[in-house]
C-alpha positions in Angstrom: 189.8 62.3 85.2 186.4 63.4 84.4 184.0 60.5 85.1 182.5 59.7 88.6 180.6 56.5 89.4 178.0 57.2 92.0 176.3 53.9 91.5 175.5 51.4 94.2 176.9 53.8 96.9 174.2 54.0 99.9 171.0 55.6 98.8 171.5 58.3 101.6 173.5 60.3 99.1 171.8 63.7 98.6 172.9 66.9 97.0 175.2 68.2 99.6 177.0 64.9 100.1 177.5 64.3 96.4 178.9 67.7 95.9 181.3 67.2 98.9 182.5 64.0 97.2 182.9 65.8 93.9 185.1 68.4 95.5 187.1 65.7 97.1 187.8 63.8 93.9 188.5 67.0 91.9 191.1 68.0 94.5 192.7 64.6 94.5 193.0 64.3 90.8 193.4 68.0 90.0 190.7 67.8 87.4 187.0 68.6 86.9 184.3 66.1 86.9 182.1 66.4 83.9 180.2 63.1 83.8 178.2 61.5 86.6 176.9 57.9 86.7 173.7 57.2 88.7 171.8 54.1 89.1 173.0 50.6 89.9 175.0 47.9 88.0 173.9 45.1 90.5 170.5 45.9 92.2 167.1 46.8 90.9 165.8 47.6 94.5 168.5 50.2 94.8 167.8 51.4 91.2 164.3 52.1 92.1 165.2 54.5 95.0 166.7 57.0 92.3 164.6 60.1 91.6 164.4 62.9 89.3 164.5 65.4 92.0 168.2 64.3 92.7 169.1 64.0 89.1 167.9 67.4 88.2 170.0 69.1 90.8 173.1 67.9 88.7 171.8 69.0 85.3 175.1 70.9 84.6 176.8 67.6 84.3 176.4 64.9 81.6 174.3 62.1 83.3 174.7 58.4 82.6 171.8 56.3 84.0 173.0 52.8 84.8 170.3 50.0 84.7 171.0 46.8 86.5 170.1 43.2 85.2 166.5 42.8 86.5 164.8 39.6 87.9 161.2 38.9 86.7 159.7 40.6 89.8 161.5 43.9 89.3 161.6 44.2 85.4 158.3 46.1 85.1 159.1 48.5 87.9 162.4 49.3 86.6 161.1 49.9 83.0 158.6 52.3 84.4 161.1 54.0 86.5 163.5 54.5 83.4 160.7 56.3 81.4 160.3 58.9 84.3 164.1 59.6 84.9 166.1 62.2 83.0 169.3 61.2 81.6 171.8 61.9 78.6 173.0 58.4 78.1 171.8 54.9 79.2 174.2 52.1 80.3 172.7 48.8 79.8 174.0 45.5 81.1 171.8 42.8 79.2 170.3 42.0 75.8 166.7 42.6 77.0 167.3 46.2 78.3 169.4 46.9 75.0 166.5 46.1 73.0 164.0 47.9 75.2 166.0 51.1 75.0 167.0 50.8 71.3 166.0 54.4 70.6 168.2 55.8 73.2 171.9 56.8 73.3 173.3 53.6 74.9 176.5 52.4 76.4 177.2 48.8 76.8 178.0 48.3 80.5 180.6 46.4 82.3 178.5 43.2 82.8 178.0 42.6 79.2 181.6 41.2 79.2 182.0 37.8 80.9 185.8 37.7 80.9 187.4 36.0 84.1 187.8 38.7 86.8 189.4 36.6 89.5 192.5 38.3 90.8 193.4 35.2 93.0 194.2 33.4 89.9 198.1 33.4 89.4 199.2 35.8 86.8 195.7 36.7 86.1 195.0 40.2 84.5 191.6 41.6 83.9 190.7 41.0 80.4 188.6 42.7 77.8 187.3 40.8 74.7 184.9 42.2 72.1 183.4 39.3 70.3 181.9 39.3 66.8 178.4 39.4 68.3 179.3 42.4 70.5 180.7 44.3 67.2 177.3 43.6 65.6 175.3 45.0 68.5 177.6 48.1 68.4 176.7 48.6 64.7 173.0 47.6 65.0 172.2 49.6 68.1 174.5 52.5 67.3 176.3 52.1 70.6 178.0 55.3 71.8 180.5 53.7 74.2 181.7 50.3 75.5 182.7 49.9 79.2 185.4 47.6 80.1 186.3 46.4 83.6 189.9 46.3 82.9 190.3 49.7 81.0 187.3 51.8 82.3 186.8 51.3 86.1 189.0 52.1 88.9 190.2 51.8 91.7 187.6 49.1 92.7 187.1 46.5 89.9 184.0 44.3 90.0 184.8 40.6 90.2 181.4 39.1 91.0 177.8 39.9 91.9 175.0 37.8 93.5 171.4 37.5 93.4 171.0 36.6 97.1 171.7 39.6 99.2 172.8 39.1 102.9 172.0 42.7 103.7 168.5 42.2 102.7 168.1 39.5 105.4 169.3 41.6 108.2 165.9 42.6 109.5 164.0 39.4 108.5 162.8 36.4 110.4 165.2 33.3 110.2 162.9 31.5 107.8 162.6 34.3 105.4 166.4 35.2 105.1 168.7 34.6 102.0 166.0 34.6 99.3 167.0 35.3 95.8 166.1 38.8 94.4 164.1 39.5 97.6 162.6 42.8 98.6 164.4 44.9 101.0 164.7 48.1 102.9 168.0 49.1 101.3 169.6 47.5 104.4 173.0 47.8 102.6 173.0 51.3 103.9 173.8 50.1 107.2 176.6 47.7 106.6 179.4 46.6 104.2 182.0 43.9 104.3 185.8 44.4 103.7 188.5 42.0 103.8 192.1 42.8 102.7 191.6 44.2 99.2 188.2 43.0 98.8 185.0 44.8 99.3 181.2 43.6 99.4 179.1 46.5 98.7 175.5 45.8 98.3 175.3 42.9 95.7 178.7 43.7 94.2 182.1 42.1 95.2 185.1 44.3 94.2 188.8 44.1 94.3 191.0 47.2 95.0 193.5 47.4 92.1 196.4 50.0 92.1 196.1 50.6 88.5 195.4 54.4 87.9 193.5 54.6 84.7 193.6 58.0 82.9 190.1 59.1 81.9 188.5 56.1 83.6 185.3 55.9 85.6 186.2 56.5 89.2 184.3 54.7 92.0 184.8 57.1 95.1 184.4 54.6 97.9 187.4 56.1 99.8 186.1 59.5 99.6 182.5 58.3 100.6 183.8 56.7 103.7 186.1 59.6 104.5 183.2 62.0 104.2 180.9 60.0 106.5 183.7 59.3 109.1 184.2 63.0 109.5 180.5 64.2 109.5 
């Protein structure tokens, strides 16, 4: 296990906290982390908090910059941010960003694939379908990798995401709450929702799967909470 997904974890992560989490994961899997994923799959506001100052502290690793699907009011800011961030590879999740970064080394992210991801459906299994259109994109844009929710991400698999973020409403007046793609103060750094095997972290909704994927992309939610509960 060499890949660590630090996306969408609370923006209060700094060099020391990340190094502690890396050590915890390496000890757990008895392997060395070589690839770090920074950015966000679901939230442009979160993505915009990322800095080169943080990324440059981990230049011994191969950096994957994950870019979320943007709303109209965040697209220009996200594009400008991308141009100032240092990364080895770029994980894109929509066609517009794919075309914008066509000269970069790109990965098709998990949100490119719209297979059913609902574990409450009887006998449901996370699927993975590469259509002829996706095959064409891989060839035309010289895609380096393709992510799969089923085969890449563990132990938390994304089953849904939202444009209305309840965390962004925490500190707002009642008549300004629950607005789609609203600005925020990264209020998700103060709360999360957990129910049985489901987790609502930021704009992403996840399901805890017991499948252990070799060489997958590990989302260290457990290690993150363990670290903060003891420090």
